BAFI-3210 file (N, C-alpha, C; in Angstrom, 3 decimals, decimal comma, padded with zeros to 6 digits):
// residues 316
n [1|2|3|4|5|6|7|8|9|10|11|12|13|14|15|16|17|18|19|20|21|22|23|24|25|26|27|28|29|30|31|32|33|34|35|36|37|38|39|40|41|42|43|44|45|46|47|48|49|50|51|52|53|54|55|56|57|58|59|60|61|62|63|64|65|66|67|68|69|70|71|72|73|74|75|76|77|78|79|80|81|82|83|84|85|86|87|88|89|90|91|92|93|94|95|96|97|98|99|100|101|102|103|104|105|106|107|108|109|110|111|112|113|114|115|116|117|118|119|120|121|122|123|124|125|126|127|128|129|130|131|132|133|134|135|136|137|138|139|140|141|142|143|144|145|146|147|148|149|150|151|152|153|154|155|156|157|158|159|160|161|162|163|164|165|166|167|168|169|170|171|172|173|174|175|176|177|178|179|180|181|182|183|184|185|186|187|188|189|190|191|192|193|194|195|196|197|198|199|200|201|202|203|204|205|206|207|208|209|210|211|212|213|214|215|216|217|218|219|220|221|222|223|224|225|226|227|228|229|230|231|232|233|234|235|236|237|238|239|240|241|242|243|244|245|246|247|248|249|250|251|252|253|254|255|256|257|258|259|260|261|262|263|264|265|266|267|268|269|270|271|272|273|274|275|276|277|278|279|280|281|282|283|284|285|286|287|288|289|290|291|292|293|294|295|296|297|298|299|300|301|302|303|304|305|306|307|308|309|310|311|312|313|314|315|316]
n.u [-024,442|-024,080|-024,963|-023,078|-020,564|-021,737|-020,893|-018,778|-017,500|-018,033|-015,592|-013,452|-011,971|-010,070|-007,549|-004,172|-004,566|-002,692|-004,558|-006,678|-009,301|-009,978|-010,863|-011,904|-010,896|-011,220|-009,237|-009,894|-009,652|-006,311|-005,385|-003,056|-001,695|-003,479|-003,975|-006,073|-005,798|-005,707|-007,057|-005,987|-007,786|-007,219|-010,707|-010,738|-010,311|-012,071|-014,875|-017,197|-018,720|-020,003|-021,961|-020,685|-020,293|-021,499|-018,603|-016,599|-014,710|-011,589|-009,109|-005,587|-004,360|-002,706|-002,706|-004,209|-006,096|-009,413|-011,261|-013,334|-015,590|-019,116|-019,825|-022,016|-021,767|-019,320|-016,136|-014,440|-011,646|-010,951|-009,821|-008,827|-007,583|-006,893|-005,913|-003,783|-001,982|-000,948|-002,829|-004,065|-007,303|-010,637|-012,955|-015,039|-015,163|-017,291|-017,019|-016,815|-014,610|-015,018|-012,610|-010,848|-008,035|-005,465|-006,905|-007,906|-010,318|-010,815|-011,883|-011,616|-011,692|-012,890|-013,270|-014,913|-015,924|-015,842|-015,918|-015,499|-012,581|-011,333|-008,153|-005,057|-002,129|000,456|-000,376|000,317|002,587|005,874|006,079|007,523|010,372|009,881|006,785|007,335|008,905|007,289|005,122|006,179|006,598|004,016|003,042|002,757|002,376|001,501|-000,778|-001,853|-004,685|-006,947|-007,797|-005,622|-005,448|-003,584|-003,728|-003,274|-001,921|-002,291|000,047|-000,837|-000,062|001,826|000,239|-001,429|000,341|001,544|-000,362|-001,329|-000,201|001,064|003,545|005,950|007,591|008,268|007,086|009,258|011,119|010,783|011,735|012,690|016,180|016,976|018,649|020,040|021,662|020,107|017,978|016,132|014,124|012,315|009,382|007,883|005,762|005,509|007,382|007,250|006,671|008,247|010,314|009,478|009,343|012,358|012,970|012,017|013,315|016,391|016,236|015,646|017,916|018,151|019,631|018,844|016,894|015,269|012,898|010,898|008,690|006,261|007,078|010,087|010,605|010,509|012,293|014,988|014,520|014,666|017,477|018,520|018,292|019,822|021,944|021,999|022,390|024,520|026,213|026,015|024,278|021,130|018,361|016,912|019,010|020,114|018,445|015,780|013,021|010,393|008,871|006,135|003,960|000,823|-000,845|000,893|003,015|002,915|003,537|001,232|001,146|000,316|000,343|002,928|003,589|002,445|003,971|006,427|006,149|005,130|007,523|010,075|012,697|012,172|011,593|011,004|011,133|009,160|006,317|005,149|002,681|001,998|000,030|-002,086|-004,466|-006,765|-008,489|-010,486|-011,388|-009,184|-007,207|-007,718|-007,477|-004,913|-004,169|-005,389|-003,272|-001,200|000,374|001,760|001,646|000,268|-000,203|-001,285|-000,715|000,206|001,997|004,906|005,615|003,887|004,516|007,265|006,788|005,587|007,508|009,737|008,361|007,852|010,600|011,740|010,562|011,193|013,921|013,535]
n.v [008,771|006,376|004,878|005,937|003,901|001,528|-001,088|-002,131|-004,113|-006,029|-005,215|-007,171|-008,298|-006,775|-007,792|-008,336|-007,108|-004,794|-002,545|-000,430|001,463|004,372|005,925|009,684|012,228|015,652|018,336|020,824|024,299|025,480|028,344|028,705|028,443|028,890|026,791|023,431|020,716|017,553|014,817|010,658|007,474|003,809|002,118|-000,733|-000,270|001,222|001,387|002,767|005,727|008,862|011,486|013,367|012,628|012,969|013,971|012,688|014,132|013,022|012,517|013,679|013,016|013,038|016,497|015,975|014,115|013,941|012,658|010,109|007,958|006,424|004,071|001,432|000,238|000,056|001,633|004,308|005,359|009,029|010,759|014,363|014,680|016,983|018,841|017,231|016,972|019,414|021,385|024,566|025,260|027,141|026,262|023,800|020,147|018,123|015,457|011,999|009,449|005,969|003,840|000,637|-000,559|-002,791|-004,062|-002,611|-000,296|003,252|006,758|009,322|012,854|014,678|017,332|016,979|014,599|013,012|011,520|008,113|006,698|004,658|003,633|002,581|000,968|001,717|004,540|006,070|007,715|007,645|010,017|013,294|014,883|017,729|017,392|015,312|016,861|018,952|018,115|016,750|013,639|012,515|011,829|008,773|008,239|009,707|010,813|012,203|014,094|014,032|016,636|018,065|018,194|016,946|014,620|012,831|010,067|008,979|007,942|005,843|004,467|005,852|007,947|006,846|005,385|007,694|008,866|007,101|007,164|004,682|002,941|000,628|-000,913|-003,383|-005,382|-006,184|-007,783|-010,596|-011,661|-014,903|-015,731|-016,329|-019,456|-020,440|-019,379|-016,591|-014,947|-012,319|-010,791|-007,267|-005,307|-002,381|000,359|002,521|004,443|003,948|001,397|000,283|000,656|-000,572|-003,584|-003,997|-003,560|-006,208|-008,033|-007,400|-008,399|-010,615|-011,430|-012,130|-011,461|-008,984|-007,200|-004,176|-002,203|000,613|-000,043|-001,990|-001,787|-001,058|-003,194|-005,149|-004,848|-005,109|-007,898|-008,970|-008,495|-009,621|-012,542|-012,860|-012,205|-014,493|-016,283|-015,689|-016,754|-019,671|-020,491|-021,250|-019,292|-019,472|-020,386|-018,549|-016,295|-016,494|-015,638|-013,721|-010,570|-008,851|-005,602|-004,996|-002,768|-000,392|002,517|002,715|-000,394|-002,875|-005,260|-007,363|-007,611|-007,494|-010,393|-011,954|-011,502|-012,529|-015,522|-016,386|-016,751|-018,984|-018,925|-017,751|-020,372|-022,085|-020,291|-018,708|-016,619|-013,731|-012,424|-009,120|-007,061|-003,975|-004,396|-006,096|-007,728|-011,157|-011,224|-010,098|-011,972|-013,632|-012,752|-012,364|-015,285|-015,999|-015,025|-016,229|-016,120|-017,335|-017,513|-015,500|-012,461|-010,250|-006,692|-004,755|-006,738|-007,687|-010,194|-011,578|-011,815|-012,475|-015,310|-016,150|-016,056|-017,446|-019,543|-019,929|-020,332|-021,862|-024,096|-023,020|-024,256|-026,816]
n.w [-002,757|-001,727|-004,091|-006,032|-005,154|-005,365|-006,525|-006,176|-005,101|-007,672|-009,199|-009,596|-011,167|-012,198|-011,627|-012,290|-014,542|-014,467|-013,737|-011,912|-010,075|-008,585|-005,890|-006,468|-004,578|-003,074|-000,921|-000,181|-000,864|-000,404|001,678|001,511|-000,387|-003,068|-004,240|-005,286|-004,118|-005,381|-004,777|-004,835|-003,832|-003,496|-004,532|-003,410|-000,712|000,327|002,246|002,676|001,678|003,732|005,175|007,302|010,869|014,220|016,020|018,655|020,665|021,343|024,227|024,324|021,748|018,000|016,232|014,112|014,160|014,953|016,326|017,841|016,504|016,688|015,109|013,713|016,633|016,579|017,613|015,730|014,789|013,624|011,040|010,068|006,795|005,437|007,604|008,578|005,891|006,137|005,048|004,785|005,261|005,013|005,144|007,082|007,139|005,296|004,498|005,021|004,959|004,843|005,515|005,485|006,309|006,913|008,446|010,101|010,779|009,945|009,591|007,054|006,721|004,380|002,347|-000,152|-002,247|-005,565|-008,103|-009,511|-010,739|-013,386|-014,115|-015,648|-014,096|-015,099|-016,003|-013,588|-011,318|-010,019|-007,621|-008,450|-007,265|-006,512|-005,862|-003,788|-001,762|-001,130|-000,301|002,105|001,724|001,253|-000,858|-002,889|-005,342|-008,710|-011,106|-014,371|-015,455|-018,531|-018,598|-017,634|-014,408|-011,841|-009,693|-006,844|-004,853|-001,988|001,028|002,750|004,937|005,940|006,987|008,976|010,489|012,213|013,099|014,889|016,768|018,367|019,530|018,205|018,377|019,933|018,811|017,095|018,643|019,263|017,840|015,841|014,242|010,889|010,214|008,006|005,037|003,282|000,617|000,336|-002,355|-002,225|-002,636|-002,169|-002,531|-000,135|002,203|004,324|005,133|003,799|005,160|007,576|006,772|006,383|008,801|010,321|008,630|008,940|012,148|011,550|010,331|007,430|003,909|001,391|-000,676|-002,418|-004,307|-005,410|-006,557|-008,498|-011,748|-011,427|-009,691|-011,365|-013,738|-011,676|-011,049|-013,323|-014,004|-012,373|-013,054|-015,529|-014,549|-013,268|-015,287|-016,932|-015,432|-015,129|-013,499|-011,308|-011,010|-008,348|-006,703|-005,755|-004,889|-002,939|-002,845|-003,626|-002,338|-002,362|-002,500|-003,299|-004,447|-006,475|-008,487|-011,220|-012,203|-010,631|-008,024|-008,797|-011,500|-011,147|-009,986|-012,028|-014,110|-012,865|-012,597|-015,049|-016,186|-016,811|-015,850|-013,309|-011,741|-008,458|-007,087|-005,072|-004,402|-002,425|-001,119|-000,021|001,812|002,705|001,946|002,965|002,101|002,040|-000,547|-002,227|-001,404|-002,986|-005,353|-005,813|-005,323|-008,229|-009,961|-009,307|-007,072|-004,522|-001,069|001,210|003,149|005,599|006,052|008,742|010,534|011,816|013,509|012,553|009,587|009,810|010,774|008,566|006,566|006,797|007,442|004,668|003,617|004,341|002,961|000,158|000,327|-000,184]
ca.u [-022,869|-023,781|-024,590|-021,237|-019,789|-022,676|-020,664|-017,134|-017,354|-017,854|-014,764|-012,544|-011,069|-008,877|-006,046|-003,033|-004,568|-002,161|-005,230|-006,712|-009,841|-009,565|-011,905|-011,378|-011,466|-010,317|-009,367|-010,119|-008,688|-004,938|-004,980|-001,603|-001,125|-004,393|-004,526|-006,797|-005,674|-007,075|-006,409|-007,002|-007,829|-008,050|-011,901|-011,145|-010,057|-013,066|-016,169|-018,325|-018,942|-020,967|-021,875|-019,254|-021,243|-021,060|-017,157|-016,564|-013,254|-010,526|-007,849|-003,828|-004,401|-002,564|-004,157|-004,780|-007,415|-010,480|-011,786|-013,874|-017,411|-019,328|-020,235|-022,248|-021,629|-017,891|-015,354|-013,562|-010,651|-011,554|-008,754|-008,749|-006,696|-006,068|-004,735|-002,867|-001,272|-000,827|-003,197|-005,154|-008,912|-011,545|-014,162|-014,805|-015,223|-018,148|-017,565|-015,968|-014,597|-014,650|-011,837|-010,233|-006,432|-004,354|-007,717|-008,688|-011,321|-010,684|-012,591|-010,864|-012,688|-012,258|-013,830|-015,650|-015,574|-015,894|-016,051|-014,857|-011,714|-010,594|-007,084|-003,576|-001,022|001,569|-000,331|000,376|004,178|006,504|005,934|008,712|011,194|009,168|006,040|008,119|009,489|006,187|004,254|006,670|006,669|002,821|002,367|003,216|002,532|001,067|-001,486|-002,329|-005,599|-007,072|-007,919|-004,832|-005,958|-002,919|-004,237|-002,007|-002,227|-001,510|000,462|-002,175|000,412|002,085|-000,574|-002,012|001,577|001,992|-001,362|-001,703|000,758|001,141|005,050|005,708|009,421|008,059|006,656|010,422|012,109|011,407|011,543|013,873|017,003|017,140|019,885|020,824|021,914|018,462|018,104|014,753|014,045|010,925|008,949|006,727|005,991|005,727|008,931|006,546|006,396|009,882|011,256|008,595|009,727|013,512|013,686|011,610|014,274|017,329|015,741|015,760|019,506|018,182|020,015|017,246|017,454|014,068|012,416|009,877|007,275|006,649|008,231|011,424|011,412|010,691|013,979|015,630|014,484|015,336|019,028|019,521|017,939|020,556|023,436|022,193|022,437|025,983|027,585|025,632|023,609|019,750|018,133|016,696|019,987|020,982|017,013|014,970|011,636|010,156|007,782|005,258|003,129|-000,429|-000,690|002,252|002,660|003,950|003,335|001,141|001,724|-000,682|001,115|004,490|003,470|001,641|005,039|007,412|005,046|005,272|008,663|010,919|014,054|011,993|010,937|011,119|011,354|007,949|006,081|004,685|002,156|001,924|-001,018|-002,673|-005,806|-006,775|-009,878|-010,200|-011,302|-007,933|-006,086|-008,412|-007,142|-003,378|-004,073|-005,244|-002,112|-000,120|000,806|001,983|001,128|-000,882|-000,015|-001,843|000,408|001,949|002,591|006,208|005,464|003,362|005,445|008,564|006,493|005,407|008,895|010,626|007,485|008,215|011,916|012,225|009,891|012,079|015,254|013,356]
ca.v [008,504|004,819|004,500|005,777|002,662|000,029|-002,038|-002,214|-005,780|-006,305|-004,896|-008,245|-008,654|-006,230|-008,483|-009,420|-006,298|-003,401|-001,810|000,170|002,205|005,220|007,347|010,865|013,421|016,954|018,424|022,197|025,642|025,777|029,541|029,193|028,353|029,157|025,628|023,101|019,314|016,286|012,842|009,234|005,864|002,674|002,000|-001,559|-000,017|002,109|000,889|003,554|007,370|009,411|012,739|013,523|012,383|013,695|013,418|012,550|014,065|012,050|013,375|013,283|012,831|014,257|017,321|015,733|013,413|014,941|011,905|008,949|008,199|004,872|002,893|000,050|-000,487|-000,175|002,621|004,330|007,122|010,014|011,950|015,699|014,757|018,503|019,111|016,038|017,513|020,749|022,350|025,195|025,653|027,582|025,061|022,703|019,108|017,564|013,947|011,002|008,252|005,048|002,826|-000,258|-000,982|-003,573|-005,022|-001,628|000,407|004,688|007,667|010,424|013,868|015,012|018,423|016,733|013,149|013,692|010,021|006,703|006,702|003,317|003,931|001,983|001,531|002,279|005,955|006,106|007,610|007,913|011,445|013,942|015,348|018,696|017,104|014,955|017,838|019,675|016,874|015,849|012,374|011,877|011,055|007,298|008,376|010,955|011,032|013,087|013,883|014,417|018,202|018,082|018,002|016,333|013,166|012,507|008,852|009,246|007,124|006,169|003,571|006,920|008,753|006,235|005,381|008,795|009,307|006,096|007,025|003,282|002,003|-001,003|-001,531|-004,677|-006,303|-006,786|-007,779|-011,681|-012,268|-015,615|-015,391|-017,697|-020,207|-020,702|-017,836|-016,898|-013,840|-011,969|-009,389|-007,087|-004,272|-001,905|001,873|003,434|004,520|003,722|000,153|-000,294|000,286|-001,862|-004,782|-003,859|-004,033|-007,227|-008,774|-007,179|-009,414|-012,287|-011,464|-012,299|-010,286|-008,574|-006,080|-003,887|-001,661|001,128|-000,470|-003,179|-001,858|-001,188|-004,566|-006,052|-004,748|-005,354|-009,220|-009,370|-008,226|-011,153|-013,706|-012,528|-012,631|-016,265|-017,377|-015,451|-017,622|-020,802|-020,908|-021,224|-018,084|-020,127|-020,881|-016,896|-016,038|-017,625|-015,184|-012,194|-010,331|-007,717|-005,193|-004,762|-000,929|000,510|003,063|001,714|-001,700|-003,492|-006,160|-008,738|-008,152|-008,153|-011,751|-012,443|-011,986|-013,604|-016,606|-016,769|-016,647|-020,275|-018,376|-017,517|-021,378|-022,643|-018,796|-018,633|-015,270|-013,816|-011,223|-008,078|-005,592|-003,788|-005,041|-007,408|-008,772|-012,287|-011,028|-009,669|-013,017|-014,761|-011,745|-012,608|-016,284|-015,535|-014,704|-017,596|-016,008|-018,501|-016,681|-014,071|-011,863|-008,786|-005,490|-004,683|-007,209|-008,356|-011,965|-013,087|-011,761|-013,320|-016,410|-016,596|-015,811|-018,438|-021,236|-020,064|-019,884|-023,625|-024,265|-022,839|-024,628|-028,078]
ca.w [-002,419|-001,680|-005,748|-006,666|-004,110|-005,077|-007,431|-006,068|-005,241|-008,818|-009,822|-009,110|-012,753|-012,438|-011,410|-013,596|-015,976|-014,069|-013,446|-010,649|-009,644|-007,499|-005,578|-006,525|-003,202|-002,529|000,588|-000,385|-001,519|000,660|001,633|001,617|-001,826|-003,615|-004,899|-004,509|-004,784|-005,664|-004,122|-004,947|-002,759|-003,935|-004,099|-002,735|000,737|000,898|002,971|002,592|002,149|004,238|005,649|008,268|011,541|015,162|016,489|020,077|020,821|022,435|024,933|023,996|020,257|017,404|016,326|012,816|014,724|014,957|017,638|017,399|015,859|016,370|013,601|013,878|017,722|016,802|017,787|014,914|014,535|012,899|010,793|009,263|005,896|005,101|008,844|008,543|004,989|006,450|004,234|005,496|004,665|005,796|005,171|007,468|005,968|005,290|003,887|005,792|003,867|005,364|004,911|005,917|006,388|008,028|009,001|010,815|010,103|009,862|008,913|007,024|006,940|003,254|001,772|-001,370|-003,225|-006,837|-009,161|-009,477|-011,923|-013,636|-014,771|-015,876|-013,179|-015,886|-016,045|-012,133|-011,743|-009,031|-007,745|-008,622|-006,033|-006,018|-005,283|-002,575|-000,888|-000,695|000,598|003,143|001,586|001,876|-002,002|-003,227|-006,934|-009,358|-012,488|-014,727|-016,237|-019,639|-018,631|-017,268|-013,579|-011,374|-009,104|-006,378|-004,078|-000,520|001,409|004,085|005,643|006,656|007,732|009,737|010,983|012,216|013,743|015,750|018,347|018,634|020,044|017,598|018,688|020,668|017,780|016,445|019,679|019,462|015,735|015,637|013,153|009,919|010,747|006,789|004,319|002,441|000,138|-000,386|-002,889|-001,943|-003,709|-002,081|-002,526|000,643|002,615|006,007|004,534|003,052|006,315|008,612|006,224|006,304|010,475|010,084|007,981|009,599|012,861|010,528|009,523|005,942|003,091|001,268|-002,057|-002,844|-005,293|-004,863|-007,319|-009,713|-012,314|-011,055|-009,404|-012,406|-013,914|-011,196|-011,245|-014,738|-014,182|-011,403|-013,861|-016,219|-014,490|-013,049|-016,440|-017,568|-014,208|-015,649|-012,286|-011,367|-010,356|-007,172|-005,918|-005,035|-004,527|-002,413|-002,032|-003,777|-001,185|-003,090|-002,370|-003,948|-005,120|-006,550|-009,517|-013,049|-012,014|-009,814|-007,450|-009,296|-012,577|-011,180|-009,805|-013,554|-015,206|-012,570|-012,962|-016,345|-016,707|-016,337|-014,833|-011,779|-011,658|-007,980|-006,413|-004,100|-004,146|-000,732|-001,458|001,539|001,360|003,516|000,773|003,803|002,743|001,204|-001,996|-002,557|-001,274|-004,047|-006,826|-005,725|-005,872|-009,502|-010,975|-009,020|-005,777|-003,431|000,136|001,372|004,314|005,618|006,760|009,382|011,614|012,154|013,340|011,418|008,156|009,879|010,067|007,016|005,503|007,924|006,655|002,901|003,237|004,481|001,591|-000,713|-000,176|-000,164]
c.u [-022,889|-023,785|-023,324|-020,394|-020,441|-021,911|-019,085|-016,882|-017,105|-016,560|-013,717|-011,398|-010,390|-007,605|-005,514|-003,471|-003,389|-003,257|-006,029|-008,187|-009,729|-011,003|-011,417|-012,042|-010,654|-010,386|-009,631|-009,297|-007,658|-004,801|-003,877|-000,931|-002,370|-004,891|-005,517|-006,442|-006,473|-006,373|-006,911|-006,609|-008,433|-009,749|-011,883|-010,681|-011,220|-014,759|-017,222|-017,763|-019,984|-020,471|-021,327|-020,498|-020,542|-019,393|-017,186|-014,754|-012,470|-009,258|-006,354|-003,758|-003,594|-003,342|-004,833|-006,155|-008,404|-011,110|-011,945|-015,219|-017,480|-019,940|-020,949|-021,669|-019,465|-017,018|-014,208|-013,073|-011,020|-010,020|-009,094|-007,445|-005,741|-005,542|-003,969|-001,349|-001,098|-001,342|-004,294|-006,090|-009,774|-012,791|-013,993|-015,672|-016,419|-019,307|-016,468|-016,165|-014,400|-013,897|-011,218|-008,553|-005,912|-005,546|-008,528|-009,659|-011,163|-011,413|-011,715|-011,623|-011,901|-013,870|-015,599|-015,295|-016,379|-016,352|-015,066|-014,093|-011,066|-009,119|-005,708|-002,602|000,252|001,340|-000,354|002,074|004,542|006,577|007,529|008,987|009,979|007,745|006,652|007,871|008,130|004,947|004,420|006,421|005,358|002,246|003,199|003,265|001,366|000,405|-002,114|-003,394|-006,298|-007,028|-006,889|-004,557|-004,747|-003,756|-003,175|-002,365|-001,603|-000,711|000,090|-001,391|001,210|001,361|-000,906|-000,590|001,974|000,600|-001,691|-001,127|000,908|003,010|005,103|006,873|009,385|008,125|007,901|011,254|012,270|011,328|013,155|015,167|016,678|018,572|020,437|020,864|020,696|018,764|016,542|014,716|012,608|010,479|007,511|006,536|005,946|006,969|008,498|007,117|007,389|010,622|010,817|009,326|011,520|014,111|012,849|012,896|015,843|017,078|016,268|016,893|019,359|018,614|018,250|018,145|015,912|014,027|011,541|008,831|007,524|007,609|009,548|012,191|011,568|012,037|014,726|015,817|015,024|017,264|019,571|019,402|019,302|022,012|023,295|022,331|023,906|026,580|027,050|024,921|021,894|019,514|018,233|017,502|020,795|019,689|016,177|013,447|011,670|008,733|007,120|004,245|001,821|-000,225|000,747|002,221|003,539|003,750|002,768|001,495|001,330|000,537|002,749|004,330|003,246|003,016|006,351|007,143|005,342|006,640|009,849|011,812|013,506|011,495|011,463|011,229|009,661|007,910|005,081|003,656|001,920|001,493|-001,760|-004,230|-006,000|-007,490|-009,923|-010,339|-010,215|-006,854|-006,936|-007,638|-005,745|-003,301|-004,136|-004,767|-001,095|000,969|000,741|001,076|000,726|-000,406|-000,281|-000,628|-000,645|001,914|003,777|006,257|005,083|003,798|006,514|008,252|006,873|006,113|009,662|009,814|008,444|009,498|012,671|011,947|011,048|013,239|014,532|013,288]
c.v [006,652|004,165|004,478|004,186|001,566|-001,087|-002,575|-003,706|-006,499|-006,400|-006,006|-008,487|-007,996|-006,415|-008,959|-008,085|-004,946|-002,615|-001,543|001,148|003,297|006,249|008,969|012,193|014,775|017,059|019,993|023,338|025,570|027,200|030,074|029,644|028,561|027,822|024,842|021,584|018,405|015,080|011,947|008,332|005,056|002,257|000,542|-001,287|001,164|001,277|001,645|005,035|008,154|010,903|012,550|013,873|013,191|012,819|013,590|012,683|013,271|012,852|012,939|012,654|013,307|014,880|017,010|015,020|013,975|013,919|010,344|008,936|006,292|004,774|001,648|-000,792|-000,443|001,704|003,210|005,614|007,737|011,060|012,676|015,109|016,202|019,162|017,963|016,838|018,713|021,848|023,074|025,643|026,118|026,620|023,947|021,254|018,291|016,080|013,278|009,950|007,095|003,861|001,782|-000,761|-002,070|-004,443|-004,206|-000,615|002,286|005,442|008,623|011,317|014,498|016,301|017,792|015,287|013,696|012,226|009,075|006,625|005,569|004,017|002,648|001,912|001,918|004,116|006,705|006,260|008,004|009,714|012,128|014,510|016,868|018,773|016,575|015,525|018,481|019,176|016,309|014,419|011,986|011,518|010,020|007,792|009,213|010,331|012,188|013,183|013,967|015,982|018,774|018,842|016,704|015,745|012,790|011,563|009,234|008,030|007,015|005,145|004,737|007,432|007,648|005,555|006,129|009,100|008,298|006,053|005,436|002,985|000,285|-001,622|-003,191|-005,641|-007,355|-007,848|-009,587|-012,601|-013,088|-015,132|-016,545|-018,214|-020,105|-019,227|-017,603|-015,160|-013,438|-010,767|-009,060|-005,841|-003,423|-000,034|003,131|003,121|003,896|002,168|-000,750|-000,008|-000,583|-003,505|-004,832|-004,295|-005,440|-008,392|-008,597|-008,407|-010,450|-012,799|-012,224|-011,142|-009,918|-007,365|-005,403|-002,886|-000,833|000,793|-001,194|-003,205|-002,248|-002,718|-005,685|-005,481|-005,270|-006,871|-009,701|-009,564|-009,718|-012,225|-013,857|-013,066|-013,995|-016,929|-017,164|-016,732|-018,975|-021,748|-020,867|-019,819|-018,619|-020,667|-019,545|-016,434|-016,697|-016,997|-014,456|-012,152|-008,859|-007,450|-005,325|-003,530|-000,396|001,387|002,325|000,363|-002,144|-004,816|-007,849|-008,975|-008,041|-010,160|-012,383|-012,936|-012,553|-014,889|-017,213|-016,720|-017,900|-019,948|-018,135|-018,711|-022,040|-021,144|-018,693|-017,162|-015,044|-012,411|-010,368|-007,134|-005,106|-003,808|-006,502|-008,507|-009,885|-012,287|-010,720|-010,834|-013,882|-014,468|-012,298|-014,441|-016,833|-015,524|-015,576|-016,873|-016,838|-018,406|-015,554|-013,610|-010,465|-007,821|-005,003|-005,794|-008,234|-009,504|-012,639|-012,891|-012,626|-015,128|-016,979|-016,903|-017,066|-019,919|-021,056|-020,495|-021,284|-024,325|-024,642|-024,026|-026,376|-028,585]
c.w [-002,655|-003,187|-006,487|-005,824|-004,439|-005,213|-007,136|-006,132|-006,508|-009,738|-009,627|-010,085|-013,159|-012,405|-012,326|-014,424|-015,755|-014,087|-012,086|-010,896|-008,340|-006,917|-005,520|-005,055|-002,904|-001,290|000,702|-000,750|-000,613|000,660|001,707|000,137|-003,213|-004,251|-004,134|-005,382|-004,920|-005,605|-004,868|-003,741|-003,281|-003,463|-002,973|-000,841|001,239|001,040|002,752|002,503|002,973|004,636|007,200|009,941|013,049|015,542|018,086|020,139|021,865|023,027|024,471|022,295|019,619|016,937|014,623|013,500|015,469|016,376|017,115|017,261|016,349|015,063|013,587|015,087|017,761|016,876|016,754|015,047|013,233|012,611|009,479|008,261|005,436|006,473|008,905|007,504|004,927|005,212|004,933|004,955|005,538|006,031|006,167|006,566|006,260|005,014|004,578|004,844|004,798|005,296|006,024|005,737|006,924|008,441|010,248|010,003|010,928|009,517|008,262|006,718|005,649|003,232|000,850|-002,034|-004,811|-007,737|-008,817|-010,810|-012,377|-014,671|-014,957|-014,752|-013,993|-015,944|-014,485|-012,066|-010,146|-009,132|-007,585|-007,365|-005,372|-004,794|-003,958|-001,488|-000,269|000,031|001,733|002,903|001,636|000,370|-002,109|-004,661|-007,575|-010,637|-012,670|-015,736|-017,361|-019,498|-018,195|-015,365|-012,955|-010,069|-008,222|-005,246|-002,869|-000,342|002,596|005,020|006,659|007,422|009,120|010,863|012,396|013,025|014,785|017,484|019,116|018,763|019,070|017,967|019,305|019,984|017,341|017,495|019,400|018,384|015,795|014,284|012,182|009,836|009,302|006,143|003,376|001,646|-000,352|-001,175|-002,851|-002,767|-002,509|-002,281|-001,378|001,641|004,104|005,842|004,731|004,594|007,685|008,248|006,356|008,201|011,078|009,446|008,312|010,814|012,363|010,206|008,346|005,269|001,885|-000,025|-002,499|-003,490|-004,842|-005,646|-008,184|-010,604|-012,320|-010,316|-010,484|-013,405|-013,065|-011,076|-012,769|-015,034|-013,412|-012,132|-014,999|-016,080|-013,846|-014,227|-016,852|-016,293|-014,199|-014,266|-012,413|-010,491|-008,561|-006,173|-004,952|-004,132|-004,430|-001,836|-002,627|-003,041|-002,410|-002,277|-003,152|-004,968|-005,169|-008,098|-010,603|-012,999|-010,928|-009,082|-008,132|-011,045|-012,717|-011,259|-010,988|-014,527|-014,567|-012,613|-014,012|-016,831|-016,247|-015,378|-013,284|-011,075|-009,794|-006,494|-005,694|-004,054|-003,076|-001,178|000,117|001,320|002,742|003,099|001,605|003,616|001,975|-000,219|-003,068|-002,705|-002,613|-005,392|-006,760|-006,261|-007,621|-010,167|-010,235|-008,040|-004,805|-001,756|000,589|002,863|004,673|006,117|007,759|010,629|011,797|012,668|012,603|010,172|008,695|009,964|009,216|006,362|005,792|007,076|005,207|002,423|003,233|003,123|000,162|-001,080|-000,412|-002,336]
res [x|x|x|x|x|x|x|x|x|x|x|x|x|x|x|x|x|x|x|x|x|x|x|x|x|x|x|x|x|x|x|x|x|x|x|x|x|x|x|x|x|x|x|x|x|x|x|x|x|x|x|x|x|x|x|x|x|x|x|x|x|x|x|x|x|x|x|x|x|x|x|x|x|x|x|x|x|x|x|x|x|x|x|x|x|x|x|x|x|x|x|x|x|x|x|x|x|x|x|x|x|x|x|x|x|x|x|x|x|x|x|x|x|x|x|x|x|x|x|x|x|x|x|x|x|x|x|x|x|x|x|x|x|x|x|x|x|x|x|x|x|x|x|x|x|x|x|x|x|x|x|x|x|x|x|x|x|x|x|x|x|x|x|x|x|x|x|x|x|x|x|x|x|x|x|x|x|x|x|x|x|x|x|x|x|x|x|x|x|x|x|x|x|x|x|x|x|x|x|x|x|x|x|x|x|x|x|x|x|x|x|x|x|x|x|x|x|x|x|x|x|x|x|x|x|x|x|x|x|x|x|x|x|x|x|x|x|x|x|x|x|x|x|x|x|x|x|x|x|x|x|x|x|x|x|x|x|x|x|x|x|x|x|x|x|x|x|x|x|x|x|x|x|x|x|x|x|x|x|x|x|x|x|x|x|x|x|x|x|x|x|x|x|x|x|x|x|x|x|x|x|x|x|x|x|x|x|x|x|x|x|x|x|x|x|x]
***
């Protein structure tokens, strides 16, 4: 397994190419449906893969949280993804994927890991309603492999938000409103993340529009640019900032930024990258395609402060 993940750090040339690499894993045969679903997770979020260690149970946790493990002196929460997804299997998960999201480390219990697969984000599609309903909104993207196997990308932000039992309402209380009228366009494929962004922007009293992935964002942004041209205005008079996630089906945030920065109609409109890929290497990837600033998910105060700072810059 260490060989499987050995050279993840060397895969940094994918920025701006609309490609990603995912680690495939399974959660076991669902006794109710007889199906064995295949899921994927971005390798940039994977720290290591190991045999399931001894887990210490923790009181008053959701049923899908098995407990805690000690990794190099740090206590890490462990989530049984099969239990969370409602998959009923007789096999005990033997593998733990250690991941890092938003600067936090957690373990995901799975039945098995398969391989690392390189894909184009254009091959990742918005899940059809049938899958969205069956998986209770847990899947943000799907793709079909050559042999017809369906691979589903989990909304990890949703998993963590619903298993952490943390009340985050206080994070939005002291956000100061922006005094001047400003317009932000944002894009994120996670419904949980979009709701968090909306709460932040509402507290700031900033106008906004959004899209659910980079491709749809680019389509909407081009419409806004065309409308500005027809009205004889510069787009940066009505649109003051673009906020983008990194991982999105059809088109990722790197490619979206590259398109924005190469189009003169978007001159003077800063791009803020907002991602749970919080490592410094990912910030450098964003800078390589023209991202103006980077803020990791999800801290409402930090996001609002960065937005306020950039909106002030945008008006000069």
